[in-house]
PDB file of the backbone (N, CA, C, O) and the ligand in Angstrom, with CONECT records:
HET     ZN  A 101       1
ATOM      1  N   MET A   1      -8.216  51.337   4.997  1.00  0.00           N
ATOM      2  CA  MET A   1      -8.546  52.373   5.993  1.00  0.00           C
ATOM      3  C   MET A   1      -7.283  53.100   6.450  1.00  0.00           C
ATOM      4  O   MET A   1      -7.225  54.330   6.438  1.00  0.00           O
ATOM      5  N   ALA A   2      -6.282  52.335   6.847  1.00  0.00           N
ATOM      6  CA  ALA A   2      -5.011  52.971   7.233  1.00  0.00           C
ATOM      7  C   ALA A   2      -4.400  53.708   6.047  1.00  0.00           C
ATOM      8  O   ALA A   2      -3.781  54.760   6.209  1.00  0.00           O
ATOM      9  N   GLY A   3      -4.579  53.146   4.856  1.00  0.00           N
ATOM     10  CA  GLY A   3      -4.055  53.795   3.665  1.00  0.00           C
ATOM     11  C   GLY A   3      -4.722  55.134   3.405  1.00  0.00           C
ATOM     12  O   GLY A   3      -4.075  56.092   2.984  1.00  0.00           O
ATOM     13  N   LEU A   4      -6.033  55.191   3.663  1.00  0.00           N
ATOM     14  CA  LEU A   4      -6.761  56.446   3.459  1.00  0.00           C
ATOM     15  C   LEU A   4      -6.320  57.490   4.480  1.00  0.00           C
ATOM     16  O   LEU A   4      -6.199  58.671   4.154  1.00  0.00           O
ATOM     17  N   LEU A   5      -6.080  57.052   5.713  1.00  0.00           N
ATOM     18  CA  LEU A   5      -5.589  57.999   6.721  1.00  0.00           C
ATOM     19  C   LEU A   5      -4.225  58.549   6.325  1.00  0.00           C
ATOM     20  O   LEU A   5      -3.942  59.732   6.511  1.00  0.00           O
ATOM     21  N   ALA A   6      -3.392  57.683   5.782  1.00  0.00           N
ATOM     22  CA  ALA A   6      -2.071  58.134   5.332  1.00  0.00           C
ATOM     23  C   ALA A   6      -2.216  59.152   4.212  1.00  0.00           C
ATOM     24  O   ALA A   6      -1.499  60.152   4.185  1.00  0.00           O
ATOM     25  N   LEU A   7      -3.140  58.907   3.288  1.00  0.00           N
ATOM     26  CA  LEU A   7      -3.387  59.866   2.204  1.00  0.00           C
ATOM     27  C   LEU A   7      -3.829  61.208   2.769  1.00  0.00           C
ATOM     28  O   LEU A   7      -3.376  62.261   2.321  1.00  0.00           O
ATOM     29  N   ALA A   8      -4.719  61.160   3.758  1.00  0.00           N
ATOM     30  CA  ALA A   8      -5.208  62.396   4.363  1.00  0.00           C
ATOM     31  C   ALA A   8      -4.071  63.152   5.029  1.00  0.00           C
ATOM     32  O   ALA A   8      -3.978  64.375   4.917  1.00  0.00           O
ATOM     33  N   ARG A   9      -3.206  62.418   5.723  1.00  0.00           N
ATOM     34  CA  ARG A   9      -2.087  63.084   6.412  1.00  0.00           C
ATOM     35  C   ARG A   9      -1.102  63.669   5.421  1.00  0.00           C
ATOM     36  O   ARG A   9      -0.486  64.701   5.687  1.00  0.00           O
ATOM     37  N   GLU A  10      -0.950  63.011   4.268  1.00  0.00           N
ATOM     38  CA  GLU A  10      -0.034  63.539   3.262  1.00  0.00           C
ATOM     39  C   GLU A  10      -0.471  64.901   2.744  1.00  0.00           C
ATOM     40  O   GLU A  10       0.343  65.666   2.227  1.00  0.00           O
ATOM     41  N   GLN A  11      -1.756  65.199   2.886  1.00  0.00           N
ATOM     42  CA  GLN A  11      -2.252  66.499   2.436  1.00  0.00           C
ATOM     43  C   GLN A  11      -1.593  67.652   3.175  1.00  0.00           C
ATOM     44  O   GLN A  11      -1.584  68.783   2.689  1.00  0.00           O
ATOM     45  N   HIS A  12      -1.045  67.368   4.343  1.00  0.00           N
ATOM     46  CA  HIS A  12      -0.367  68.437   5.082  1.00  0.00           C
ATOM     47  C   HIS A  12       0.869  68.943   4.344  1.00  0.00           C
ATOM     48  O   HIS A  12       1.366  70.032   4.630  1.00  0.00           O
ATOM     49  N   ARG A  13       1.359  68.158   3.405  1.00  0.00           N
ATOM     50  CA  ARG A  13       2.485  68.632   2.586  1.00  0.00           C
ATOM     51  C   ARG A  13       2.080  69.822   1.730  1.00  0.00           C
ATOM     52  O   ARG A  13       2.929  70.607   1.308  1.00  0.00           O
ATOM     53  N   ASN A  14       0.791  69.954   1.475  1.00  0.00           N
ATOM     54  CA  ASN A  14       0.302  71.076   0.680  1.00  0.00           C
ATOM     55  C   ASN A  14       0.069  72.314   1.541  1.00  0.00           C
ATOM     56  O   ASN A  14      -0.517  73.294   1.081  1.00  0.00           O
ATOM     57  N   ALA A  15       0.520  72.267   2.772  1.00  0.00           N
ATOM     58  CA  ALA A  15       0.163  73.311   3.727  1.00  0.00           C
ATOM     59  C   ALA A  15       0.641  74.693   3.295  1.00  0.00           C
ATOM     60  O   ALA A  15       0.096  75.695   3.758  1.00  0.00           O
ATOM     61  N   LYS A  16       1.638  74.777   2.425  1.00  0.00           N
ATOM     62  CA  LYS A  16       2.146  76.090   2.019  1.00  0.00           C
ATOM     63  C   LYS A  16       1.365  76.673   0.844  1.00  0.00           C
ATOM     64  O   LYS A  16       1.576  77.828   0.472  1.00  0.00           O
ATOM     65  N   ALA A  17       0.481  75.898   0.268  1.00  0.00           N
ATOM     66  CA  ALA A  17      -0.314  76.414  -0.845  1.00  0.00           C
ATOM     67  C   ALA A  17      -1.184  77.583  -0.379  1.00  0.00           C
ATOM     68  O   ALA A  17      -1.582  77.658   0.784  1.00  0.00           O
ATOM     69  N   GLU A  18      -1.465  78.477  -1.299  1.00  0.00           N
ATOM     70  CA  GLU A  18      -2.252  79.673  -0.973  1.00  0.00           C
ATOM     71  C   GLU A  18      -3.635  79.300  -0.445  1.00  0.00           C
ATOM     72  O   GLU A  18      -4.103  79.851   0.551  1.00  0.00           O
ATOM     73  N   SER A  19      -4.273  78.363  -1.123  1.00  0.00           N
ATOM     74  CA  SER A  19      -5.592  77.944  -0.679  1.00  0.00           C
ATOM     75  C   SER A  19      -5.665  76.420  -0.712  1.00  0.00           C
ATOM     76  O   SER A  19      -4.956  75.755  -1.467  1.00  0.00           O
ATOM     77  N   TYR A  20      -6.518  75.909   0.106  1.00  0.00           N
ATOM     78  CA  TYR A  20      -6.654  74.459   0.195  1.00  0.00           C
ATOM     79  C   TYR A  20      -8.059  74.139   0.677  1.00  0.00           C
ATOM     80  O   TYR A  20      -8.591  74.813   1.559  1.00  0.00           O
ATOM     81  N   CYS A  21      -8.652  73.112   0.096  1.00  0.00           N
ATOM     82  CA  CYS A  21      -9.990  72.747   0.536  1.00  0.00           C
ATOM     83  C   CYS A  21     -10.043  71.272   0.928  1.00  0.00           C
ATOM     84  O   CYS A  21      -9.969  70.384   0.079  1.00  0.00           O
ATOM     85  N   ALA A  22     -10.171  71.036   2.218  1.00  0.00           N
ATOM     86  CA  ALA A  22     -10.246  69.658   2.709  1.00  0.00           C
ATOM     87  C   ALA A  22     -11.515  68.974   2.217  1.00  0.00           C
ATOM     88  O   ALA A  22     -11.495  67.780   1.918  1.00  0.00           O
ATOM     89  N   ASN A  23     -12.611  69.709   2.131  1.00  0.00           N
ATOM     90  CA  ASN A  23     -13.871  69.116   1.680  1.00  0.00           C
ATOM     91  C   ASN A  23     -13.787  68.673   0.233  1.00  0.00           C
ATOM     92  O   ASN A  23     -14.238  67.587  -0.132  1.00  0.00           O
ATOM     93  N   TRP A  24     -13.204  69.532  -0.578  1.00  0.00           N
ATOM     94  CA  TRP A  24     -13.078  69.209  -1.995  1.00  0.00           C
ATOM     95  C   TRP A  24     -12.264  67.933  -2.162  1.00  0.00           C
ATOM     96  O   TRP A  24     -12.661  67.023  -2.890  1.00  0.00           O
ATOM     97  N   TYR A  25     -11.142  67.874  -1.495  1.00  0.00           N
ATOM     98  CA  TYR A  25     -10.296  66.694  -1.590  1.00  0.00           C
ATOM     99  C   TYR A  25     -11.025  65.468  -1.055  1.00  0.00           C
ATOM    100  O   TYR A  25     -10.961  64.390  -1.645  1.00  0.00           O
ATOM    101  N   PHE A  26     -11.707  65.637   0.049  1.00  0.00           N
ATOM    102  CA  PHE A  26     -12.410  64.495   0.651  1.00  0.00           C
ATOM    103  C   PHE A  26     -13.455  63.930  -0.309  1.00  0.00           C
ATOM    104  O   PHE A  26     -13.490  62.724  -0.551  1.00  0.00           O
ATOM    105  N   TYR A  27     -14.302  64.795  -0.854  1.00  0.00           N
ATOM    106  CA  TYR A  27     -15.394  64.302  -1.690  1.00  0.00           C
ATOM    107  C   TYR A  27     -14.916  63.811  -3.049  1.00  0.00           C
ATOM    108  O   TYR A  27     -15.464  62.853  -3.595  1.00  0.00           O
ATOM    109  N   ARG A  28     -13.902  64.459  -3.593  1.00  0.00           N
ATOM    110  CA  ARG A  28     -13.437  64.081  -4.929  1.00  0.00           C
ATOM    111  C   ARG A  28     -12.600  62.812  -4.887  1.00  0.00           C
ATOM    112  O   ARG A  28     -12.683  61.974  -5.785  1.00  0.00           O
ATOM    113  N   ASP A  29     -11.796  62.675  -3.845  1.00  0.00           N
ATOM    114  CA  ASP A  29     -10.750  61.664  -3.862  1.00  0.00           C
ATOM    115  C   ASP A  29     -10.951  60.567  -2.809  1.00  0.00           C
ATOM    116  O   ASP A  29     -10.899  59.376  -3.113  1.00  0.00           O
ATOM    117  N   LEU A  30     -11.181  60.995  -1.579  1.00  0.00           N
ATOM    118  CA  LEU A  30     -11.199  60.007  -0.495  1.00  0.00           C
ATOM    119  C   LEU A  30     -12.535  59.303  -0.346  1.00  0.00           C
ATOM    120  O   LEU A  30     -12.578  58.102  -0.076  1.00  0.00           O
ATOM    121  N   LYS A  31     -13.631  60.042  -0.521  1.00  0.00           N
ATOM    122  CA  LYS A  31     -14.927  59.427  -0.277  1.00  0.00           C
ATOM    123  C   LYS A  31     -15.204  58.221  -1.184  1.00  0.00           C
ATOM    124  O   LYS A  31     -15.685  57.199  -0.695  1.00  0.00           O
ATOM    125  N   PRO A  32     -14.916  58.309  -2.490  1.00  0.00           N
ATOM    126  CA  PRO A  32     -15.142  57.123  -3.340  1.00  0.00           C
ATOM    127  C   PRO A  32     -14.354  55.904  -2.863  1.00  0.00           C
ATOM    128  O   PRO A  32     -14.834  54.773  -2.944  1.00  0.00           O
ATOM    129  N   LYS A  33     -13.141  56.146  -2.366  1.00  0.00           N
ATOM    130  CA  LYS A  33     -12.328  55.034  -1.856  1.00  0.00           C
ATOM    131  C   LYS A  33     -12.908  54.508  -0.553  1.00  0.00           C
ATOM    132  O   LYS A  33     -12.951  53.301  -0.313  1.00  0.00           O
ATOM    133  N   LEU A  34     -13.351  55.439   0.284  1.00  0.00           N
ATOM    134  CA  LEU A  34     -13.905  55.052   1.580  1.00  0.00           C
ATOM    135  C   LEU A  34     -15.178  54.223   1.411  1.00  0.00           C
ATOM    136  O   LEU A  34     -15.414  53.271   2.155  1.00  0.00           O
ATOM    137  N   LEU A  35     -15.983  54.592   0.437  1.00  0.00           N
ATOM    138  CA  LEU A  35     -17.252  53.880   0.224  1.00  0.00           C
ATOM    139  C   LEU A  35     -17.036  52.431  -0.200  1.00  0.00           C
ATOM    140  O   LEU A  35     -17.929  51.598  -0.046  1.00  0.00           O
ATOM    141  N   LEU A  36     -15.864  52.133  -0.730  1.00  0.00           N
ATOM    142  CA  LEU A  36     -15.569  50.741  -1.075  1.00  0.00           C
ATOM    143  C   LEU A  36     -15.234  49.918   0.164  1.00  0.00           C
ATOM    144  O   LEU A  36     -15.284  48.689   0.143  1.00  0.00           O
ATOM    145  N   LEU A  37     -14.888  50.623   1.253  1.00  0.00           N
ATOM    146  CA  LEU A  37     -14.406  49.929   2.450  1.00  0.00           C
ATOM    147  C   LEU A  37     -15.459  49.853   3.555  1.00  0.00           C
ATOM    148  O   LEU A  37     -15.564  48.843   4.252  1.00  0.00           O
ATOM    149  N   VAL A  38     -16.230  50.917   3.709  1.00  0.00           N
ATOM    150  CA  VAL A  38     -17.224  50.956   4.782  1.00  0.00           C
ATOM    151  C   VAL A  38     -18.537  51.541   4.266  1.00  0.00           C
ATOM    152  O   VAL A  38     -18.561  52.273   3.277  1.00  0.00           O
ATOM    153  N   GLY A  39     -19.626  51.201   4.955  1.00  0.00           N
ATOM    154  CA  GLY A  39     -20.937  51.719   4.583  1.00  0.00           C
ATOM    155  C   GLY A  39     -21.718  50.731   3.740  1.00  0.00           C
ATOM    156  O   GLY A  39     -21.254  49.630   3.443  1.00  0.00           O
ATOM    157  N   TYR A  40     -22.925  51.155   3.358  1.00  0.00           N
ATOM    158  CA  TYR A  40     -23.867  50.248   2.691  1.00  0.00           C
ATOM    159  C   TYR A  40     -23.374  49.734   1.348  1.00  0.00           C
ATOM    160  O   TYR A  40     -23.794  48.667   0.900  1.00  0.00           O
ATOM    161  N   GLU A  41     -22.492  50.480   0.706  1.00  0.00           N
ATOM    162  CA  GLU A  41     -22.069  50.080  -0.641  1.00  0.00           C
ATOM    163  C   GLU A  41     -20.912  49.105  -0.619  1.00  0.00           C
ATOM    164  O   GLU A  41     -20.481  48.628  -1.669  1.00  0.00           O
ATOM    165  N   ARG A  42     -20.408  48.807   0.553  1.00  0.00           N
ATOM    166  CA  ARG A  42     -19.299  47.862   0.655  1.00  0.00           C
ATOM    167  C   ARG A  42     -19.694  46.499   0.081  1.00  0.00           C
ATOM    168  O   ARG A  42     -20.762  45.972   0.393  1.00  0.00           O
ATOM    169  N   ARG A  43     -18.818  45.932  -0.765  1.00  0.00           N
ATOM    170  CA  ARG A  43     -18.998  44.577  -1.283  1.00  0.00           C
ATOM    171  C   ARG A  43     -17.693  43.817  -1.123  1.00  0.00           C
ATOM    172  O   ARG A  43     -16.654  44.317  -1.553  1.00  0.00           O
ATOM    173  N   PRO A  44     -17.699  42.645  -0.531  1.00  0.00           N
ATOM    174  CA  PRO A  44     -18.867  41.979   0.047  1.00  0.00           C
ATOM    175  C   PRO A  44     -19.318  42.662   1.340  1.00  0.00           C
ATOM    176  O   PRO A  44     -18.537  43.347   2.000  1.00  0.00           O
ATOM    177  N   ALA A  45     -20.574  42.465   1.682  1.00  0.00           N
ATOM    178  CA  ALA A  45     -21.094  43.053   2.912  1.00  0.00           C
ATOM    179  C   ALA A  45     -20.341  42.493   4.118  1.00  0.00           C
ATOM    180  O   ALA A  45     -19.866  41.357   4.111  1.00  0.00           O
ATOM    181  N   HIS A  46     -20.250  43.336   5.160  1.00  0.00           N
ATOM    182  CA  HIS A  46     -19.519  42.954   6.371  1.00  0.00           C
ATOM    183  C   HIS A  46     -20.377  43.314   7.574  1.00  0.00           C
ATOM    184  O   HIS A  46     -21.022  44.363   7.591  1.00  0.00           O
ATOM    185  N   ALA A  47     -20.385  42.448   8.580  1.00  0.00           N
ATOM    186  CA  ALA A  47     -21.276  42.622   9.728  1.00  0.00           C
ATOM    187  C   ALA A  47     -21.067  43.979  10.408  1.00  0.00           C
ATOM    188  O   ALA A  47     -22.034  44.632  10.802  1.00  0.00           O
ATOM    189  N   LEU A  48     -19.825  44.397  10.543  1.00  0.00           N
ATOM    190  CA  LEU A  48     -19.550  45.655  11.244  1.00  0.00           C
ATOM    191  C   LEU A  48     -19.335  46.821  10.284  1.00  0.00           C
ATOM    192  O   LEU A  48     -19.811  47.931  10.522  1.00  0.00           O
ATOM    193  N   LEU A  49     -18.617  46.557   9.203  1.00  0.00           N
ATOM    194  CA  LEU A  49     -18.177  47.663   8.342  1.00  0.00           C
ATOM    195  C   LEU A  49     -19.274  48.173   7.405  1.00  0.00           C
ATOM    196  O   LEU A  49     -19.208  49.310   6.940  1.00  0.00           O
ATOM    197  N   SER A  50     -20.269  47.354   7.130  1.00  0.00           N
ATOM    198  CA  SER A  50     -21.326  47.768   6.201  1.00  0.00           C
ATOM    199  C   SER A  50     -22.441  48.521   6.911  1.00  0.00           C
ATOM    200  O   SER A  50     -23.620  48.275   6.659  1.00  0.00           O
ATOM    201  N   SER A  51     -22.077  49.423   7.783  1.00  0.00           N
ATOM    202  CA  SER A  51     -23.090  50.177   8.510  1.00  0.00           C
ATOM    203  C   SER A  51     -22.813  51.674   8.391  1.00  0.00           C
ATOM    204  O   SER A  51     -21.686  52.100   8.140  1.00  0.00           O
ATOM    205  N   GLU A  52     -23.868  52.455   8.577  1.00  0.00           N
ATOM    206  CA  GLU A  52     -23.705  53.904   8.531  1.00  0.00           C
ATOM    207  C   GLU A  52     -22.792  54.384   9.653  1.00  0.00           C
ATOM    208  O   GLU A  52     -22.012  55.321   9.484  1.00  0.00           O
ATOM    209  N   ALA A  53     -22.906  53.709  10.821  1.00  0.00           N
ATOM    210  CA  ALA A  53     -22.068  54.084  11.962  1.00  0.00           C
ATOM    211  C   ALA A  53     -20.592  53.882  11.636  1.00  0.00           C
ATOM    212  O   ALA A  53     -19.756  54.720  11.975  1.00  0.00           O
ATOM    213  N   ALA A  54     -20.279  52.781  10.983  1.00  0.00           N
ATOM    214  CA  ALA A  54     -18.885  52.520  10.615  1.00  0.00           C
ATOM    215  C   ALA A  54     -18.393  53.588   9.648  1.00  0.00           C
ATOM    216  O   ALA A  54     -17.261  54.061   9.756  1.00  0.00           O
ATOM    217  N   TYR A  55     -19.255  53.965   8.696  1.00  0.00           N
ATOM    218  CA  TYR A  55     -18.866  55.005   7.756  1.00  0.00           C
ATOM    219  C   TYR A  55     -18.617  56.339   8.477  1.00  0.00           C
ATOM    220  O   TYR A  55     -17.648  57.041   8.189  1.00  0.00           O
ATOM    221  N   ASP A  56     -19.509  56.671   9.416  1.00  0.00           N
ATOM    222  CA  ASP A  56     -19.367  57.928  10.156  1.00  0.00           C
ATOM    223  C   ASP A  56     -18.044  57.980  10.915  1.00  0.00           C
ATOM    224  O   ASP A  56     -17.331  58.983  10.878  1.00  0.00           O
ATOM    225  N   VAL A  57     -17.729  56.884  11.601  1.00  0.00           N
ATOM    226  CA  VAL A  57     -16.489  56.834  12.375  1.00  0.00           C
ATOM    227  C   VAL A  57     -15.285  56.996  11.455  1.00  0.00           C
ATOM    228  O   VAL A  57     -14.356  57.748  11.751  1.00  0.00           O
ATOM    229  N   ALA A  58     -15.316  56.280  10.338  1.00  0.00           N
ATOM    230  CA  ALA A  58     -14.183  56.313   9.413  1.00  0.00           C
ATOM    231  C   ALA A  58     -14.031  57.691   8.787  1.00  0.00           C
ATOM    232  O   ALA A  58     -12.919  58.210   8.693  1.00  0.00           O
ATOM    233  N   SER A  59     -15.147  58.293   8.355  1.00  0.00           N
ATOM    234  CA  SER A  59     -15.036  59.592   7.687  1.00  0.00           C
ATOM    235  C   SER A  59     -14.618  60.674   8.683  1.00  0.00           C
ATOM    236  O   SER A  59     -13.885  61.594   8.320  1.00  0.00           O
ATOM    237  N   ASP A  60     -15.076  60.575   9.935  1.00  0.00           N
ATOM    238  CA  ASP A  60     -14.634  61.523  10.960  1.00  0.00           C
ATOM    239  C   ASP A  60     -13.127  61.449  11.158  1.00  0.00           C
ATOM    240  O   ASP A  60     -12.449  62.474  11.231  1.00  0.00           O
ATOM    241  N   ALA A  61     -12.607  60.220  11.243  1.00  0.00           N
ATOM    242  CA  ALA A  61     -11.173  60.033  11.461  1.00  0.00           C
ATOM    243  C   ALA A  61     -10.378  60.625  10.310  1.00  0.00           C
ATOM    244  O   ALA A  61      -9.342  61.254  10.526  1.00  0.00           O
ATOM    245  N   ILE A  62     -10.859  60.426   9.082  1.00  0.00           N
ATOM    246  CA  ILE A  62     -10.148  60.938   7.913  1.00  0.00           C
ATOM    247  C   ILE A  62     -10.218  62.463   7.868  1.00  0.00           C
ATOM    248  O   ILE A  62      -9.228  63.131   7.571  1.00  0.00           O
ATOM    249  N   TYR A  63     -11.394  62.999   8.167  1.00  0.00           N
ATOM    250  CA  TYR A  63     -11.535  64.457   8.202  1.00  0.00           C
ATOM    251  C   TYR A  63     -10.563  65.087   9.193  1.00  0.00           C
ATOM    252  O   TYR A  63      -9.943  66.112   8.912  1.00  0.00           O
ATOM    253  N   GLU A  64     -10.444  64.458  10.354  1.00  0.00           N
ATOM    254  CA  GLU A  64      -9.551  65.001  11.382  1.00  0.00           C
ATOM    255  C   GLU A  64      -8.105  64.980  10.929  1.00  0.00           C
ATOM    256  O   GLU A  64      -7.310  65.828  11.333  1.00  0.00           O
ATOM    257  N   ALA A  65      -7.763  64.018  10.095  1.00  0.00           N
ATOM    258  CA  ALA A  65      -6.382  63.902   9.623  1.00  0.00           C
ATOM    259  C   ALA A  65      -6.072  64.924   8.540  1.00  0.00           C
ATOM    260  O   ALA A  65      -4.903  65.222   8.295  1.00  0.00           O
ATOM    261  N   LEU A  66      -7.096  65.467   7.886  1.00  0.00           N
ATOM    262  CA  LEU A  66      -6.884  66.449   6.823  1.00  0.00           C
ATOM    263  C   LEU A  66      -6.522  67.806   7.407  1.00  0.00           C
ATOM    264  O   LEU A  66      -6.918  68.137   8.524  1.00  0.00           O
ATOM    265  N   PRO A  67      -5.763  68.595   6.638  1.00  0.00           N
ATOM    266  CA  PRO A  67      -5.532  69.980   7.044  1.00  0.00           C
ATOM    267  C   PRO A  67      -6.853  70.756   7.012  1.00  0.00           C
ATOM    268  O   PRO A  67      -7.815  70.326   6.375  1.00  0.00           O
ATOM    269  N   ASN A  68      -6.892  71.890   7.696  1.00  0.00           N
ATOM    270  CA  ASN A  68      -8.084  72.733   7.649  1.00  0.00           C
ATOM    271  C   ASN A  68      -8.188  73.432   6.303  1.00  0.00           C
ATOM    272  O   ASN A  68      -7.185  73.668   5.629  1.00  0.00           O
ATOM    273  N   CYS A  69      -9.423  73.760   5.923  1.00  0.00           N
ATOM    274  CA  CYS A  69      -9.638  74.548   4.715  1.00  0.00           C
ATOM    275  C   CYS A  69      -9.016  75.938   4.876  1.00  0.00           C
ATOM    276  O   CYS A  69      -9.010  76.513   5.965  1.00  0.00           O
ATOM    277  N   ARG A  70      -8.494  76.461   3.763  1.00  0.00           N
ATOM    278  CA  ARG A  70      -7.997  77.840   3.750  1.00  0.00           C
ATOM    279  C   ARG A  70      -8.441  78.510   2.463  1.00  0.00           C
ATOM    280  O   ARG A  70      -8.212  77.985   1.374  1.00  0.00           O
ATOM    281  N   LYS A  71      -9.060  79.642   2.581  1.00  0.00           N
ATOM    282  CA  LYS A  71      -9.399  80.482   1.424  1.00  0.00           C
ATOM    283  C   LYS A  71     -10.066  79.688   0.301  1.00  0.00           C
ATOM    284  O   LYS A  71      -9.800  79.938  -0.875  1.00  0.00           O
ATOM    285  N   CYS A  72     -10.911  78.753   0.647  1.00  0.00           N
ATOM    286  CA  CYS A  72     -11.494  77.925  -0.402  1.00  0.00           C
ATOM    287  C   CYS A  72     -12.955  78.269  -0.643  1.00  0.00           C
ATOM    288  O   CYS A  72     -13.502  77.934  -1.693  1.00  0.00           O
ATOM    289  N   GLY A  73     -13.591  78.929   0.309  1.00  0.00           N
ATOM    290  CA  GLY A  73     -14.975  79.331   0.082  1.00  0.00           C
ATOM    291  C   GLY A  73     -16.003  78.363   0.599  1.00  0.00           C
ATOM    292  O   GLY A  73     -17.172  78.732   0.713  1.00  0.00           O
ATOM    293  N   CYS A  74     -15.624  77.124   0.922  1.00  0.00           N
ATOM    294  CA  CYS A  74     -16.658  76.163   1.303  1.00  0.00           C
ATOM    295  C   CYS A  74     -17.204  76.455   2.687  1.00  0.00           C
ATOM    296  O   CYS A  74     -18.336  76.078   2.991  1.00  0.00           O
ATOM    297  N   ILE A  75     -16.423  77.121   3.537  1.00  0.00           N
ATOM    298  CA  ILE A  75     -16.909  77.447   4.870  1.00  0.00           C
ATOM    299  C   ILE A  75     -18.056  78.456   4.770  1.00  0.00           C
ATOM    300  O   ILE A  75     -19.054  78.346   5.482  1.00  0.00           O
ATOM    301  N   SER A  76     -17.902  79.436   3.882  1.00  0.00           N
ATOM    302  CA  SER A  76     -18.983  80.398   3.700  1.00  0.00           C
ATOM    303  C   SER A  76     -20.207  79.739   3.064  1.00  0.00           C
ATOM    304  O   SER A  76     -21.342  80.134   3.331  1.00  0.00           O
ATOM    305  N   LEU A  77     -19.968  78.731   2.219  1.00  0.00           N
ATOM    306  CA  LEU A  77     -21.090  78.011   1.641  1.00  0.00           C
ATOM    307  C   LEU A  77     -21.882  77.279   2.724  1.00  0.00           C
ATOM    308  O   LEU A  77     -23.113  77.255   2.700  1.00  0.00           O
ATOM    309  N   GLU A  78     -21.161  76.684   3.670  1.00  0.00           N
ATOM    310  CA  GLU A  78     -21.827  75.974   4.746  1.00  0.00           C
ATOM    311  C   GLU A  78     -22.661  76.908   5.606  1.00  0.00           C
ATOM    312  O   GLU A  78     -23.717  76.534   6.117  1.00  0.00           O
ATOM    313  N   ALA A  79     -22.164  78.134   5.757  1.00  0.00           N
ATOM    314  CA  ALA A  79     -22.839  79.055   6.654  1.00  0.00           C
ATOM    315  C   ALA A  79     -24.141  79.603   6.032  1.00  0.00           C
ATOM    316  O   ALA A  79     -25.027  80.078   6.743  1.00  0.00           O
ATOM    317  N   SER A  80     -24.235  79.529   4.710  1.00  0.00           N
ATOM    318  CA  SER A  80     -25.401  80.130   4.067  1.00  0.00           C
ATOM    319  C   SER A  80     -26.592  79.194   4.062  1.00  0.00           C
ATOM    320  O   SER A  80     -27.656  79.552   3.556  1.00  0.00           O
TER     321      SER A  80
HETATM  322 ZN    ZN A 101     -12.941  74.024   1.897  1.00  0.00          ZN2+
END
């Protein structure tokens, strides 16, 4: 979990790139790792961590650590 937050924070190094998509990075890279740690797919199951609430808290924290999207198009996709 702390490792994933560190990965998310490292994304700020890409801040000078022309475009950046936090969602793309999250779903492609971080979410598969996160699902191994929290939520229903966690193995072995854990009393606290194997819950949807635990997944929500963890994914929110990681999202907050990511830079904002820039010129990536996903914001307009969400709005449609
Ligand atoms: Zn985006």
